[in-house]
MIKOL-291891 format. One line per 8 residues: number of its first residue (from 1); for each residue x, y, z of N, C-alpha, C. Coordinates in Angstrom, 3 decimals. Example, Ala and Ser with C-alpha at 12.3 -4.5 7.8 and 13.67 -1.06 7.14 Angstrom:
# residues 2
1 = 13.190,-5.690,7.800,12.300,-4.500,7.800,13.200,-3.300,7.800  12.850,-2.250,7.080,13.670,-1.060,7.140,12.900,0.030,7.870
END
This chain:
# residues 168
1 = 9.509,35.264,-9.467,9.806,34.161,-10.549,8.768,33.088,-10.348  8.026,32.703,-11.252,7.178,31.490,-11.082,7.842,30.261,-11.303  7.295,29.127,-10.967,7.911,27.877,-11.130,8.153,27.488,-12.528  7.396,28.155,-13.565,7.516,27.833,-14.918,8.842,28.516,-15.542  9.095,29.689,-14.921,10.392,30.431,-15.259,11.612,29.948,-14.640  11.512,29.290,-13.546,12.765,28.802,-12.773,13.141,27.471,-13.387  14.402,27.365,-13.933,14.819,26.130,-14.590,15.108,25.010,-13.655  15.236,25.312,-12.339,15.407,24.345,-11.267,14.169,23.675,-10.749
9 = 13.053,24.310,-11.136,11.732,23.795,-10.587,10.709,23.448,-11.696  11.304,23.136,-12.871,10.227,22.713,-13.822,9.697,21.411,-13.492  8.341,21.342,-13.811,7.670,20.103,-13.540,7.755,19.254,-14.594  7.986,17.865,-14.339,8.001,16.789,-15.304,7.023,15.777,-14.881  5.930,15.625,-15.470,4.812,14.758,-15.189,4.372,15.029,-13.759  4.406,16.391,-13.414,3.757,16.745,-12.085,4.801,16.635,-10.920  6.020,16.204,-11.198,6.941,16.132,-10.188,8.228,16.952,-10.480  8.648,17.751,-9.485,9.800,18.653,-9.695,11.077,17.862,-10.092
17 = 11.865,18.383,-10.897,13.242,17.759,-11.149,14.072,18.207,-9.984  15.100,17.305,-9.553,15.878,17.703,-8.575,16.945,18.714,-8.907  17.459,19.441,-8.151,18.508,20.373,-8.308,19.682,19.876,-9.119  19.955,20.252,-10.277,21.149,19.695,-11.143,22.420,19.773,-10.439  22.619,20.791,-9.498,23.884,20.931,-8.861,23.967,19.883,-7.619  22.876,19.143,-7.333,23.040,18.289,-6.143,24.082,17.358,-6.308  24.874,17.257,-5.231,25.990,16.256,-5.253,27.224,16.756,-5.859  27.202,17.925,-6.400,28.468,18.492,-6.994,29.067,19.501,-6.142
25 = 30.298,19.669,-6.065,30.927,20.643,-5.293,31.200,21.866,-6.256  30.956,23.010,-5.645,31.237,24.204,-6.571,32.652,24.454,-6.435  33.143,24.998,-7.592,34.574,25.437,-7.749,34.941,26.738,-7.310  33.931,27.412,-6.403,34.173,28.725,-6.048,35.305,28.811,-5.040  36.385,29.542,-5.348,37.494,29.565,-4.370,37.469,30.840,-3.752  38.086,31.064,-2.641,38.161,32.332,-1.933,38.895,33.429,-2.710  38.230,34.530,-2.882,38.779,35.569,-3.740,39.768,36.420,-2.681  40.975,36.639,-2.996,41.957,37.259,-2.278,42.225,38.630,-2.881
33 = 42.030,39.800,-2.119,42.330,41.016,-2.703,43.545,41.481,-1.890  44.420,42.029,-2.661,45.720,42.490,-2.144,45.407,43.906,-1.288  46.092,43.955,-0.260,45.905,45.189,0.500,47.041,46.197,0.248  46.836,47.385,0.154,47.835,48.295,-0.284,49.036,48.202,0.751  50.318,48.254,0.312,51.408,48.166,1.339,51.408,49.296,2.294  52.204,49.101,3.440,52.326,50.003,4.532,52.805,51.382,3.996  52.493,52.322,4.653,52.905,53.691,4.174,54.409,53.866,4.467  55.022,54.660,3.547,56.486,54.773,3.709,56.704,55.643,5.056
41 = 57.926,55.532,5.613,58.269,56.186,6.783,58.250,57.701,6.526  57.975,58.459,7.601,57.860,59.910,7.474,59.262,60.436,7.331  60.216,59.960,8.051,61.500,60.457,7.861,62.380,59.646,6.833  63.240,60.313,6.094,63.918,59.543,5.115,64.938,58.700,5.782  65.502,58.979,6.926,66.485,58.164,7.499,66.044,56.879,8.205  64.868,56.786,8.494,64.373,55.622,9.250,63.980,54.470,8.188  64.407,53.174,8.658,64.143,52.180,7.807,62.568,51.722,7.834  61.999,51.302,6.822,60.660,50.866,6.684,60.516,49.565,7.329
49 = 59.440,49.398,8.053,59.262,48.003,8.809,59.001,47.056,7.648  59.747,45.868,7.784,59.612,44.839,6.930,58.317,43.909,7.381  57.275,44.021,6.775,56.107,43.181,7.163,55.727,42.240,6.041  55.206,41.069,6.356,54.639,40.244,5.298,53.491,40.895,4.572  53.311,40.560,3.316,52.231,41.159,2.614,50.951,40.623,3.228  49.900,41.706,3.586,48.637,41.221,4.065,47.751,40.832,2.925  46.900,39.979,3.139,45.874,39.490,2.206,44.505,39.470,3.103  43.479,39.754,2.393,42.150,39.725,3.022,41.320,38.677,2.226
57 = 40.768,37.783,2.943,39.889,36.736,2.399,38.468,37.317,2.363  37.918,37.291,1.074,36.524,37.883,0.807,35.585,36.714,1.079  35.734,35.695,0.305,34.666,34.623,0.302,35.167,33.277,1.227  34.491,33.008,2.184,34.834,31.931,3.040,34.403,30.524,2.316  34.912,29.459,2.717,34.561,28.207,2.225,33.145,27.823,2.936  32.131,27.688,2.064,30.820,27.472,2.506,30.386,26.064,2.154  31.276,25.208,1.817,30.856,23.917,1.365,30.257,23.059,2.494  30.715,23.336,3.707,30.108,22.379,4.899,28.664,22.583,4.992
65 = 28.376,23.948,5.131,27.052,24.319,5.435,25.963,24.036,4.222  26.488,24.152,3.107,25.535,23.967,1.929,25.070,22.563,1.761  26.068,21.659,2.029,25.706,20.208,2.003,24.507,19.874,2.991  24.677,20.400,4.233,23.681,20.014,5.147,22.348,20.674,4.886  22.351,21.976,4.395,21.090,22.649,4.041,20.486,22.145,2.914  21.295,21.521,1.922,20.662,21.158,0.679,19.572,19.964,0.955  19.951,18.976,1.806,19.014,17.852,1.992,17.776,18.408,2.563  17.821,19.376,3.568,16.719,20.031,4.219,15.918,20.698,3.318
73 = 16.390,21.386,2.290,15.796,22.190,1.305,15.086,21.211,0.347  15.731,20.177,-0.024,15.086,19.284,-0.909,13.805,18.534,-0.181  13.890,18.257,1.008,12.746,17.832,1.754,11.559,18.826,1.995  11.957,20.131,2.222,10.889,21.122,2.459,10.202,21.468,1.178  11.039,21.503,0.033,10.381,21.835,-1.217,9.735,20.619,-1.908  9.815,19.392,-1.308,9.281,18.276,-1.958,9.671,17.878,-3.344  10.914,18.091,-3.574,11.370,17.695,-4.785,11.334,16.152,-5.044  11.619,15.698,-6.240,11.536,14.333,-6.503,12.577,13.438,-5.582
81 = 13.785,14.132,-5.247,14.837,13.498,-4.482,14.245,13.422,-3.030  13.577,14.548,-2.594,13.149,14.607,-1.198,12.064,13.721,-1.034  11.089,13.459,-2.009,9.983,12.497,-1.985,10.660,11.092,-1.941  11.660,10.875,-2.666,12.327,9.500,-2.660,12.838,9.135,-1.259  13.394,10.166,-0.575,13.933,9.895,0.777,12.914,9.561,1.699  11.827,10.375,1.618,10.650,10.156,2.552,10.056,8.850,2.286  9.880,8.481,0.979,9.337,7.166,0.617,10.070,5.930,1.105  11.409,6.108,1.105,12.363,5.031,1.605,12.174,4.966,3.017
89 = 12.006,5.966,3.838,11.887,5.892,5.249,10.538,5.209,5.525  9.483,5.578,4.795,8.109,4.965,5.036,8.202,3.464,4.709  8.946,3.115,3.732,9.056,1.615,3.287,9.745,0.917,4.365  10.818,1.508,4.954,11.461,0.845,6.148,10.557,0.703,7.331  9.886,1.826,7.684,8.937,1.691,8.886,7.820,0.647,8.567  7.359,0.577,7.240,6.440,-0.416,6.957,6.860,-1.795,7.068  7.951,-1.919,6.384,8.655,-3.343,6.584,8.826,-3.886,8.051  9.111,-2.850,8.904,9.299,-3.221,10.157,8.031,-3.557,10.918
97 = 6.958,-2.844,10.649,5.755,-3.003,11.184,5.037,-4.371,10.724  5.191,-4.624,9.365,4.703,-5.879,8.920,5.397,-7.070,9.418  6.623,-7.149,9.565,7.375,-8.126,10.113,6.978,-8.357,11.599  6.946,-7.376,12.372,6.578,-7.625,13.812,5.115,-7.974,13.844  4.152,-7.507,13.067,2.828,-7.928,13.055,2.726,-9.423,12.707  3.508,-9.906,11.690,3.530,-11.312,11.288,3.948,-12.319,12.490  5.015,-11.633,13.219,5.466,-12.432,14.406,4.218,-12.539,15.418  3.611,-11.503,15.704,2.633,-11.580,16.713,1.417,-12.487,16.194
105 = 1.040,-12.321,14.982,-0.088,-13.339,14.515,0.407,-14.721,14.550  1.566,-14.935,14.152,2.155,-16.263,14.289,2.133,-16.892,15.640  2.718,-16.194,16.561,2.758,-16.588,18.019,1.381,-16.839,18.486  0.526,-15.742,18.379,-0.837,-15.869,18.965,-1.712,-16.844,18.277  -1.440,-17.018,16.922,-2.277,-17.959,16.168,-1.984,-19.419,16.422  -0.810,-19.726,16.797,-0.349,-20.998,17.053,-0.980,-21.514,18.353  -1.257,-20.818,19.248,-1.664,-21.210,20.675,-3.008,-21.997,20.468  -4.134,-21.542,19.811,-5.373,-22.251,19.673,-5.083,-23.558,18.927
113 = -4.226,-23.571,17.993,-3.912,-24.851,17.238,-3.140,-25.765,18.063  -2.310,-25.316,18.974,-1.634,-26.188,19.862,-2.632,-26.819,20.899  -3.577,-25.930,21.409,-4.583,-26.534,22.229,-5.468,-27.568,21.638  -5.849,-27.380,20.385,-6.696,-28.286,19.488,-5.913,-29.609,19.367  -4.537,-29.508,18.968,-3.780,-30.671,18.619,-3.397,-31.544,19.908  -3.366,-30.770,21.032,-2.964,-31.441,22.227,-4.102,-31.319,23.318  -5.131,-32.125,23.236,-6.229,-31.874,24.211,-5.969,-32.099,25.553  -4.877,-33.078,25.869,-4.465,-33.285,27.240,-3.938,-32.033,27.853
121 = -3.153,-31.277,27.013,-2.601,-30.021,27.542,-3.716,-28.962,27.741  -4.657,-28.997,26.916,-5.897,-28.110,27.030,-6.616,-28.454,28.243  -6.729,-29.565,28.820,-7.388,-29.842,29.896,-6.751,-29.750,31.286  -5.432,-29.458,31.155,-4.644,-29.187,32.328,-5.125,-27.951,33.071  -5.097,-27.976,34.435,-5.539,-26.761,35.212,-4.367,-26.316,36.153  -4.230,-25.106,36.365,-3.448,-24.487,37.351,-3.979,-23.731,38.350  -4.014,-24.037,39.572,-4.825,-23.315,40.651,-6.284,-23.349,40.315  -6.808,-24.424,39.769,-8.260,-24.469,39.376,-8.612,-23.750,38.203
129 = -7.600,-23.079,37.458,-7.999,-22.308,36.294,-7.330,-23.026,35.029  -8.121,-23.433,34.052,-7.680,-24.083,32.836,-6.449,-23.266,32.192  -5.461,-23.975,31.829,-4.225,-23.370,31.248,-4.624,-22.620,29.883  -5.396,-23.080,29.058,-5.668,-22.221,27.825,-6.235,-20.861,28.212  -7.011,-20.706,29.276,-7.523,-19.356,29.759,-6.322,-18.587,30.190  -5.311,-19.059,30.952,-4.301,-18.294,31.439,-3.428,-17.907,30.231  -3.119,-18.884,29.331,-2.178,-18.626,28.179,-2.820,-17.571,27.308  -4.151,-17.838,26.948,-4.772,-16.896,26.030,-5.324,-15.629,26.596
137 = -5.561,-15.594,27.985,-6.116,-14.428,28.513,-5.088,-13.494,29.220  -3.949,-13.964,29.700,-3.002,-13.191,30.412,-1.696,-13.044,29.751  -1.175,-13.970,29.163,0.285,-13.982,28.597,0.473,-13.000,27.317  -0.775,-12.881,26.453,-0.500,-12.034,25.294,-0.199,-10.621,25.770  -0.743,-10.134,26.777,-0.511,-8.657,27.181,1.015,-8.300,27.380  1.698,-9.108,28.128,3.114,-8.767,28.211,3.976,-8.967,26.893  3.458,-10.026,26.209,4.153,-10.238,24.814,3.949,-9.068,23.957  2.683,-8.546,23.914,2.295,-7.361,22.979,3.001,-6.143,23.459
145 = 3.146,-5.989,24.813,3.837,-4.849,25.327,5.378,-4.869,24.905  5.925,-6.003,24.902,7.366,-6.116,24.585,7.600,-6.035,23.045  6.633,-6.389,22.269,6.725,-6.260,20.797,6.526,-4.667,20.433  5.675,-4.138,21.200,5.431,-2.685,21.014,6.716,-1.859,21.407  7.326,-2.210,22.509,8.573,-1.438,22.877,9.619,-1.749,21.679  9.667,-3.037,21.225,10.660,-3.371,20.246,10.367,-2.576,18.934  9.085,-2.480,18.503,8.865,-1.670,17.319,9.231,-0.195,17.499  8.881,0.284,18.643,9.145,1.740,18.979,10.734,1.988,18.885
153 = 11.502,1.177,19.440,12.987,1.294,19.295,13.403,1.263,17.905  12.929,0.363,17.164,13.382,0.187,15.723,13.006,1.345,14.965  11.756,1.876,15.193,11.312,3.021,14.383,12.074,4.226,14.839  12.346,4.483,15.971,13.296,5.620,16.405,14.696,5.460,15.727  15.218,4.253,15.738,16.527,4.026,15.182,16.491,4.490,13.643  15.394,3.997,12.903,15.335,4.225,11.539,15.263,5.781,11.354  14.387,6.486,12.166,14.372,7.957,12.027,15.710,8.656,12.372  16.422,8.172,13.290,17.707,8.722,13.568,18.649,8.499,12.443
161 = 18.626,7.240,11.783,19.482,7.091,10.658,19.064,8.032,9.553  17.795,8.259,9.341,17.453,9.177,8.234,17.763,10.607,8.389  17.675,11.019,9.803,18.090,12.410,10.136,19.606,12.609,9.902  20.478,11.565,10.407,21.912,11.500,10.239,22.233,11.626,8.708  21.576,10.806,7.873,21.782,10.865,6.431,21.465,12.261,5.741  20.464,12.920,6.222,20.052,14.153,5.837,21.048,15.221,6.155  21.459,15.072,7.428,22.432,16.146,7.929,23.809,15.967,7.512  24.190,14.745,7.222,25.654,14.545,6.671,25.552,14.365,5.322
END
């Protein structure tokens, strides 16, 4: 069956439409088939055993697994809903990276301005080394390392939230 014949995968402006059954629970109930009663006793004088009527369940409740798999299928098939989920994850990651980069630029950009506005502070020396050299040459590296760790933890948290949302 090609995508043009499949009603669930019709293209609208080049983007697949999401599964129309997405988010709805099927009303499929378990089918119960009666089991024939126990055979009659062989002797006419013996009483028949009184047993409850046996029933066999044919269709199990598959609602738990279908919900988990549906999100993965939407992502794998790159439907419009799956693309929207991935786009939202990318937006959150981009927002986090832009905010942290603005923080880095603001902190490191203020230092030269501070030395320009406070020339006495710029002339101060520590162990014979000018303070601007220490502040601009050594202190940015631990600061950038900490910001990098912070971004990494935030990105992993966003990805865990995304996976939890898909699986639940």
